[in-house]
C-alpha positions as CSV (number, residue, x, y, z in Angstrom):
1,X,51.2,-67.1,-149.6
2,X,51.8,-63.5,-150.7
3,X,55.5,-64.3,-151.3
4,X,54.6,-67.5,-153.2
5,X,52.4,-65.5,-155.5
6,X,54.9,-62.7,-155.8
7,X,57.5,-65.0,-157.2
8,X,55.2,-66.0,-160.0
9,X,54.8,-62.3,-160.9
10,X,58.5,-61.7,-161.5
11,X,59.2,-61.4,-165.2
12,X,61.6,-64.1,-166.5
13,X,61.2,-66.3,-163.4
14,X,59.2,-69.2,-164.6
15,X,58.6,-72.6,-162.9
16,X,62.0,-74.1,-163.8
17,X,64.0,-71.1,-162.6
18,X,61.8,-70.7,-159.5
19,X,62.4,-74.3,-158.4
20,X,66.1,-73.9,-159.0
21,X,66.2,-70.8,-156.8
22,X,64.0,-72.4,-154.2
23,X,66.3,-75.4,-154.0
24,X,69.0,-73.0,-152.8
25,X,67.1,-70.4,-150.8
26,X,64.5,-72.6,-149.2
27,X,61.3,-70.6,-149.6
28,X,59.9,-67.6,-151.4
29,X,60.2,-65.2,-148.5
30,X,63.9,-65.8,-148.4
31,X,64.2,-65.1,-152.1
32,X,62.3,-61.8,-151.5
33,X,64.8,-60.8,-148.8
34,X,67.9,-62.1,-150.5
35,X,70.6,-59.7,-151.6
36,X,71.3,-59.2,-155.3
37,X,74.7,-60.8,-154.9
38,X,73.3,-63.9,-153.2
39,X,70.7,-64.4,-156.0
40,X,73.2,-63.7,-158.8
41,X,75.5,-66.4,-157.4
42,X,72.8,-69.1,-158.0
43,X,73.6,-71.1,-161.2
44,X,71.1,-70.2,-163.9
45,X,70.2,-66.8,-162.3
46,X,73.0,-64.3,-162.9
47,X,73.0,-60.5,-162.6
48,X,70.2,-59.7,-165.1
49,X,67.6,-61.9,-163.5
50,X,68.8,-61.0,-160.0
51,X,68.2,-57.3,-160.9
52,X,64.7,-58.2,-162.2
53,X,63.9,-59.8,-158.9
54,X,65.0,-56.7,-157.0
55,X,62.9,-54.4,-159.3
56,X,59.9,-56.6,-158.8
57,X,59.6,-56.3,-155.0
58,X,56.9,-53.7,-155.4
59,X,54.7,-56.5,-156.8
60,X,54.2,-57.9,-153.3
61,X,51.2,-55.6,-152.9
62,X,49.8,-57.1,-156.1
63,X,50.2,-60.5,-154.6
64,X,48.3,-59.3,-151.5
65,X,45.5,-58.1,-153.8
66,X,45.3,-61.5,-155.5
67,X,44.8,-63.2,-152.1
68,X,42.0,-60.8,-151.3
69,X,40.4,-61.4,-154.8
70,X,40.6,-65.2,-154.3
71,X,38.9,-65.0,-150.9
72,X,36.1,-62.8,-152.3
73,X,35.5,-65.1,-155.3
74,X,35.8,-68.6,-153.7
75,X,39.1,-69.4,-155.4
76,X,41.6,-71.8,-153.8
77,X,45.3,-71.0,-154.2
78,X,47.3,-74.2,-154.4
79,X,51.0,-74.1,-153.9
80,X,53.0,-76.9,-155.3
81,X,54.0,-78.1,-151.9
82,X,50.3,-78.3,-150.7
83,X,48.7,-81.7,-150.4
84,X,45.7,-80.6,-152.5
85,X,48.0,-79.7,-155.4
86,X,47.7,-82.2,-158.3
87,X,50.3,-84.7,-157.3
88,X,50.9,-86.0,-160.8
89,X,52.0,-82.5,-161.9
90,X,54.9,-82.7,-159.4
91,X,56.5,-85.2,-161.7
92,X,56.8,-82.5,-164.4
93,X,59.7,-80.1,-164.1
94,X,57.8,-77.1,-165.6
95,X,54.7,-77.5,-163.4
96,X,53.3,-74.2,-162.0
97,X,54.5,-73.0,-158.6
98,X,50.9,-71.8,-157.9
99,X,47.6,-72.8,-159.3
100,X,44.2,-71.2,-158.9
101,X,41.2,-73.4,-158.5
102,X,37.4,-72.9,-158.4
103,X,35.4,-76.0,-157.4
104,X,35.5,-78.8,-154.9
105,X,37.2,-81.6,-156.7
106,X,40.0,-83.8,-155.4
107,X,42.7,-83.5,-158.1
108,X,44.4,-86.7,-156.9
109,X,41.8,-89.2,-157.9
110,X,43.0,-92.8,-158.5
111,X,42.4,-92.5,-162.2
112,X,42.6,-89.3,-164.4
113,X,42.3,-89.2,-168.2
114,X,42.9,-86.1,-170.3
115,X,40.6,-85.9,-173.4
116,X,41.5,-83.4,-176.1
117,X,40.9,-82.8,-179.8
118,X,39.9,-80.4,-182.5
119,X,37.6,-77.5,-182.0
120,X,35.8,-78.5,-185.2
121,X,34.7,-82.0,-184.1
122,X,32.8,-84.2,-186.6
123,X,29.9,-86.5,-185.8
124,X,32.3,-89.4,-185.9
125,X,34.5,-87.7,-183.2
126,X,31.4,-86.9,-181.0
127,X,30.3,-90.5,-181.1
128,X,33.8,-91.8,-180.2
129,X,34.3,-89.3,-177.4
130,X,30.9,-89.9,-175.8
131,X,31.0,-93.7,-176.2
132,X,34.5,-94.0,-174.6
133,X,33.7,-91.8,-171.7
134,X,30.3,-93.5,-171.2
135,X,31.9,-96.9,-171.1
136,X,34.8,-95.9,-168.9
137,X,32.3,-94.4,-166.4
138,X,30.5,-97.8,-166.1
139,X,33.5,-99.5,-164.5
140,X,35.3,-96.4,-163.1
141,X,32.7,-94.2,-161.5
142,X,35.4,-92.2,-159.7
143,X,37.4,-91.4,-162.9
144,X,38.2,-87.8,-163.4
145,X,38.1,-86.3,-167.0
146,X,40.4,-83.4,-167.7
147,X,40.1,-81.1,-170.8
148,X,40.4,-77.5,-171.8
149,X,36.8,-76.2,-172.0
150,X,37.3,-75.3,-175.6
151,X,34.8,-75.8,-178.5
152,X,34.6,-79.3,-180.0
153,X,36.1,-82.3,-178.4
154,X,36.9,-80.5,-175.1
155,X,33.4,-79.4,-174.2
156,X,32.0,-82.7,-175.5
157,X,34.2,-84.5,-173.0
158,X,33.1,-82.2,-170.2
159,X,29.4,-82.6,-171.0
160,X,29.6,-86.3,-171.3
161,X,31.5,-86.6,-168.0
162,X,28.7,-84.6,-166.4
163,X,26.1,-86.9,-168.0
164,X,27.9,-89.8,-166.4
165,X,28.3,-88.2,-163.0
166,X,32.1,-88.1,-163.4
167,X,34.1,-85.2,-161.9
168,X,35.6,-83.1,-164.7
169,X,38.2,-80.4,-164.7
170,X,38.6,-77.6,-167.2
171,X,42.2,-76.3,-167.4
172,X,41.9,-72.8,-168.8
173,X,44.4,-70.4,-170.4
174,X,43.2,-67.3,-168.6
175,X,42.3,-66.1,-165.1
176,X,39.3,-67.4,-163.3
177,X,37.1,-64.3,-163.1
178,X,35.6,-65.1,-166.5
179,X,35.0,-68.1,-168.7
180,X,36.2,-68.4,-172.3
181,X,34.5,-69.0,-174.5
182,X,31.5,-67.3,-172.9
183,X,29.2,-69.9,-174.5
184,X,30.5,-72.5,-172.1
185,X,29.8,-70.5,-168.9
186,X,26.8,-72.7,-168.0
187,X,28.9,-75.9,-168.6
188,X,31.6,-74.5,-166.3
189,X,29.1,-73.7,-163.6
190,X,27.7,-77.3,-163.8
191,X,31.2,-78.7,-163.6
192,X,32.0,-76.7,-160.4
193,X,28.7,-77.6,-158.9
194,X,29.1,-81.3,-159.6
195,X,32.4,-82.2,-158.0
196,X,34.6,-80.7,-160.8
197,X,36.6,-77.5,-161.1
198,X,38.2,-74.9,-163.2
199,X,42.0,-74.7,-162.9
200,X,44.4,-71.9,-164.0
201,X,47.9,-70.7,-163.4
202,X,47.1,-67.1,-164.1
203,X,46.4,-64.3,-161.6
204,X,43.2,-62.2,-162.0
205,X,43.2,-59.7,-164.7
206,X,45.3,-61.8,-167.1
207,X,44.3,-61.0,-170.7
208,X,43.6,-63.9,-173.0
209,X,46.6,-64.8,-175.1
210,X,47.0,-67.7,-177.5
211,X,50.3,-68.6,-175.9
212,X,48.6,-69.2,-172.6
213,X,46.4,-71.8,-174.3
214,X,49.5,-73.6,-175.4
215,X,51.0,-73.5,-171.9
216,X,47.8,-74.8,-170.3
217,X,48.1,-78.0,-172.5
218,X,51.1,-79.0,-170.4
219,X,48.9,-79.0,-167.3
220,X,46.3,-81.1,-168.9
221,X,49.0,-83.6,-169.9
222,X,50.8,-83.5,-166.6
223,X,47.9,-84.0,-164.3
224,X,46.6,-87.0,-166.2
225,X,47.5,-90.6,-166.2
226,X,46.9,-90.8,-169.9
227,X,45.8,-88.5,-172.7
228,X,43.3,-89.4,-175.4
229,X,43.3,-87.5,-178.7
230,X,39.9,-88.1,-180.2
231,X,40.2,-86.1,-183.5
232,X,42.8,-83.6,-184.8
233,X,43.9,-81.9,-188.0
234,X,47.5,-81.9,-189.1
235,X,48.2,-79.2,-186.6
236,X,46.6,-78.1,-183.4
237,X,46.7,-77.8,-179.7
238,X,45.7,-81.4,-179.0
239,X,48.9,-82.5,-180.8
240,X,50.9,-80.3,-178.5
241,X,49.2,-81.8,-175.5
242,X,50.2,-85.2,-176.9
243,X,53.8,-84.0,-177.2
244,X,53.8,-82.8,-173.6
245,X,52.3,-86.1,-172.5
246,X,55.0,-88.0,-174.2
247,X,57.7,-85.8,-172.7
248,X,56.2,-86.5,-169.2
249,X,56.1,-90.3,-170.0
250,X,52.3,-90.4,-169.9
251,X,50.4,-92.9,-172.1
252,X,49.0,-91.3,-175.2
253,X,46.1,-92.8,-177.1
254,X,44.6,-91.7,-180.4
255,X,41.4,-92.7,-182.2
256,X,42.1,-93.7,-185.9
257,X,40.1,-92.1,-188.7
258,X,39.5,-92.8,-192.4
259,X,42.3,-92.0,-194.8
260,X,41.7,-88.6,-196.3
261,X,39.5,-87.2,-193.5
262,X,41.1,-83.9,-192.5
263,X,40.3,-84.1,-188.8
264,X,41.8,-87.6,-188.5
265,X,45.2,-86.7,-190.0
266,X,46.6,-85.7,-186.7
267,X,45.5,-88.9,-184.9
268,X,46.6,-91.1,-187.8
269,X,50.0,-89.4,-187.8
270,X,50.4,-89.9,-184.0
271,X,49.7,-93.6,-184.5
272,X,52.0,-93.9,-187.5
273,X,54.9,-92.2,-185.7
274,X,54.4,-94.4,-182.6
275,X,53.6,-91.4,-180.5
276,X,50.2,-92.8,-179.6
277,X,48.6,-96.2,-179.2
278,X,45.6,-96.9,-181.4
279,X,42.3,-97.2,-179.4
280,X,38.8,-97.6,-180.6
281,X,37.0,-98.2,-177.3
282,X,37.1,-97.8,-173.5
283,X,38.2,-101.5,-173.3
284,X,41.3,-100.7,-175.2
285,X,42.2,-98.0,-172.7
286,X,41.4,-100.2,-169.7
287,X,43.6,-102.9,-171.1
288,X,46.6,-100.6,-172.0
289,X,46.4,-98.8,-168.6
290,X,45.7,-102.0,-166.7
291,X,42.7,-100.5,-165.1
292,X,40.6,-103.1,-163.3
293,X,36.9,-103.1,-164.0
294,X,34.9,-102.8,-160.8
295,X,31.3,-102.1,-161.6
296,X,28.6,-104.7,-160.9
297,X,25.9,-105.5,-163.3
298,X,23.4,-103.7,-161.1
299,X,25.4,-100.5,-161.2
300,X,26.0,-101.0,-164.9
301,X,22.3,-101.2,-165.7
302,X,21.5,-98.3,-163.4
303,X,23.6,-96.1,-165.7
304,X,21.0,-96.5,-168.4
305,X,17.7,-95.7,-166.8
306,X,16.2,-94.7,-170.2
307,X,16.2,-98.3,-171.4
308,X,12.9,-99.8,-172.0
309,X,11.2,-102.4,-174.1
310,X,13.5,-104.5,-176.3
311,X,16.5,-102.5,-175.4
312,X,16.0,-103.3,-171.7
313,X,15.5,-107.0,-172.6
314,X,18.9,-107.0,-174.5
315,X,20.6,-105.4,-171.6
316,X,19.2,-107.9,-169.2
317,X,20.5,-110.8,-171.3
318,X,24.0,-109.3,-171.3
319,X,24.2,-108.1,-167.7
320,X,26.3,-111.0,-166.5
321,X,29.2,-109.9,-168.7
322,X,29.1,-112.6,-171.3
323,X,29.1,-111.8,-175.0
324,X,26.4,-113.3,-177.2
325,X,26.2,-113.8,-180.9
326,X,23.4,-111.8,-182.7
327,X,21.7,-115.0,-183.8
328,X,21.6,-116.3,-180.2
329,X,20.2,-113.0,-179.0
330,X,17.6,-113.1,-181.7
331,X,16.5,-116.6,-180.7
332,X,16.3,-115.7,-177.0
333,X,14.4,-112.5,-177.6
334,X,12.3,-113.9,-180.4
335,X,13.1,-110.9,-182.6
336,X,14.0,-110.9,-186.4
337,X,17.7,-110.5,-187.0
338,X,17.2,-107.4,-189.1
339,X,15.2,-105.7,-186.3
340,X,17.7,-106.7,-183.7
341,X,20.6,-105.6,-185.8
342,X,19.1,-102.1,-186.0
343,X,18.4,-102.0,-182.3
344,X,22.0,-103.1,-181.4
345,X,23.4,-100.4,-183.7
346,X,21.3,-97.8,-181.8
347,X,22.4,-99.2,-178.4
348,X,26.1,-99.2,-179.5
349,X,25.9,-95.6,-180.7
350,X,24.4,-94.7,-177.3
351,X,27.2,-96.5,-175.5
352,X,25.1,-99.2,-174.0
353,X,26.6,-102.2,-175.8
354,X,29.9,-102.9,-177.4
355,X,30.3,-105.0,-180.6
356,X,33.0,-107.7,-180.9
357,X,34.3,-109.7,-183.8
358,X,32.0,-112.4,-185.1
359,X,28.8,-110.3,-184.7
360,X,29.0,-110.7,-180.9
361,X,27.8,-108.1,-178.4
362,X,28.3,-107.4,-174.7
363,X,27.1,-104.8,-172.3
364,X,29.5,-101.8,-172.4
365,X,32.1,-101.8,-169.6
366,X,31.6,-105.6,-168.8
């Protein structure tokens, strides 16, 4: 392991070059022991990079220190050939050689969605983010939600995943001895304690740099089956994540917004440029991803223990999966339509029911 970490510390030797050298030399220890001439003869390496490798041999002790640090702090070191390494990332040519992980999650869940967006999320964005995750969790209780632990959409996605008992992973642009922003330390601890994790490609002591946050976006995209952009301005990290996802041939989804709303410009542009499919609900994502719905009505209702009174009566009527028109619901429940309409709006906002064309409603996730 010390040789694996050492190679990531060599200046100028990123994931692409590392894999090119490894394809010739076999493993990291052989690279460490190789002569300058042997390294320089590898296509894409040359004399300059070969000399840098030689000068960096003293970094082996730094790699040993990193192993000790990881052991003391409960950090797993995942090499790209390890079984526990996120397998989807292996499809990406620039995936990290080594990842550092805190938590107990299985990175190779059957279904993984990346959820990203602006740090200045609006109420509209919050409602969409929470509703989509809530409804996906109903049919896919083992779904993993991946984001970047930043303000706005990122932390909203993590928190909602926790509320729905979904494992959630925060891919961070710094080393794992601290949490940035510090305001999200408690959320991070809850994630790690609830089957989720924090994930980074950076050794301890790495200072925060804006370029690292750009680089981490490729990991969010690469380890996900699909990426959902909830809200975004004209520029931003979430759009870069979408670009990475497209380059990795991942499905990209975007929630549309009202014309003129600043934090919908990015999503609307993605849709306009055919870089993302328009989605407004969990059902859209399930259909486009061909994800089967597996939850029973009993499980579905158990996700909403707070239901009572008329809300519970509505859910009981819809639990078999059929959609009902509002007038039919009103007759069955013996409620005035105006009262029922207000109730259904509250239930839809909370992610309990979904509205369909023709004033029809169904239980979310059915």
